[in-house]
C-alpha positions in Angstrom: -132.9 -34.3 268.6 -130.6 -36.3 266.4 -132.4 -38.9 264.3 -131.6 -42.5 265.0 -132.2 -44.8 262.0 -132.6 -48.5 262.1 -133.3 -50.9 259.3 -136.7 -52.6 259.6 -138.2 -54.9 257.0 -135.8 -53.6 254.4 -136.4 -49.9 255.0 -134.6 -47.3 257.2 -136.9 -46.1 260.0 -136.3 -43.0 262.1 -136.3 -44.4 265.6 -136.4 -41.0 267.3 -139.5 -39.8 265.3 -142.4 -38.6 267.4 -145.7 -40.4 266.9 -148.5 -38.9 264.9 -150.9 -36.8 266.9 -154.6 -37.4 266.6 -156.7 -34.2 266.5 -157.8 -34.7 270.1 -154.3 -35.5 271.3 -153.0 -32.3 269.7 -155.9 -30.3 271.2 -155.4 -31.7 274.7 -151.6 -30.9 274.5 -152.6 -27.2 274.9 -153.8 -25.7 278.1 -157.3 -24.3 278.2 -155.8 -20.8 278.3 -153.6 -21.5 275.3 -156.6 -22.9 273.3 -158.7 -19.8 274.1 -155.8 -17.4 273.1 -155.2 -19.3 269.9 -158.9 -19.1 268.9 -159.1 -15.4 269.6 -155.8 -14.4 267.9 -155.7 -12.1 265.0 -152.1 -13.1 264.1 -151.9 -14.6 260.6 -149.6 -17.5 261.6 -151.7 -18.4 264.6 -154.8 -18.3 262.3 -153.1 -20.6 259.9 -152.2 -23.0 262.7 -155.8 -23.1 263.8 -157.0 -23.6 260.2 -154.6 -26.6 259.9 -155.9 -28.0 263.1 -159.6 -27.6 262.1 -158.8 -29.3 258.7 -157.2 -32.3 260.5 -160.4 -32.5 262.6 -162.7 -32.3 259.6 -160.7 -35.0 257.7 -160.0 -37.0 260.9 -156.3 -37.1 260.0 -153.4 -37.0 262.4 -150.8 -34.2 262.5 -147.2 -35.3 262.0 -145.0 -33.5 264.6 -141.9 -34.5 262.7 -142.7 -32.1 259.8 -140.7 -28.9 259.7 -143.8 -26.9 259.1 -145.5 -28.3 262.2 -142.4 -27.8 264.4 -142.0 -24.3 263.1 -145.6 -23.2 263.8 -145.5 -24.6 267.3 -142.2 -22.8 267.9 -143.8 -19.6 266.6 -146.5 -19.9 269.2 -143.8 -19.9 271.9 -142.0 -16.8 270.7 -143.0 -13.4 272.2 -145.5 -11.3 270.2 -143.4 -8.3 271.0 -140.9 -7.5 269.6 -141.9 -10.4 267.4 -142.3 -12.1 265.2 -144.1 -14.5 267.4 -147.5 -15.6 268.5 -146.9 -15.1 272.2 -149.3 -17.9 273.0 -147.2 -20.4 275.0 -145.8 -19.7 278.5 -142.4 -21.0 277.7 -140.2 -22.6 275.0 -140.4 -25.9 276.9 -144.0 -26.1 276.0 -143.0 -26.7 272.3 -141.6 -30.2 273.0 -144.5 -31.1 275.3 -147.0 -30.2 272.6 -145.1 -32.0 269.8 -145.0 -35.1 272.1 -148.7 -34.8 272.6 -148.4 -34.6 276.4 -151.9 -33.7 277.7 -152.3 -30.6 279.9 
């Protein structure tokens, strides 16, 4: 995705930026099977993702899907666990963009 910037009210704004994801929007972007697998995972990166999600729920703060750290962890969930490194959670790489866009499943 190539950023498209436009000047609005004296500031440059990224027009291609994805909207912030509320905790429920992010949660519902995963399938029930994906959510169960994430919660049961012993993978350190998957645990870190779940901790980040739980913190966003506790603080009632949205997740910014434009952040590299968020994009990287969702991409990690799509990579195969074997040979790794990857979480092996998502069925396909296409799921990454669906989740980042907050498309409910």
